[in-house]
Phi, psi and omega in degrees: 000143183289153180287138179274127182255151175285137174283114186296329178300315180288323182296329180282335187260336184237151180226139177265126180282176179297331180269001176096003178281155176257131178235157179210165177281152180282144180287156175078017185257003189268322183213174184060038183281342183299323183273357179266150180290159181297323181296316179295320180296319178297319179295326182280347181284339184264167176266147182239158180287144180288146178298146184303322184295334184264348186301315183299317182293315183290322178298325177296323177290329186270352185291150178230155171206000000 
């Protein structure tokens, strides 16, 4: 059987925490920050947990063997 490879696209965008949760960066945080409020900018600086519906798909991309 062929070796299962990690999808590098997913590996760069998602991170598995110590407790097994998947986190990612918030969209829209890279540029055009001048017109966004400070509160929104602070919220976008942190990583957030991935939605439940997407966890199964992303974990499949991240698996290695």
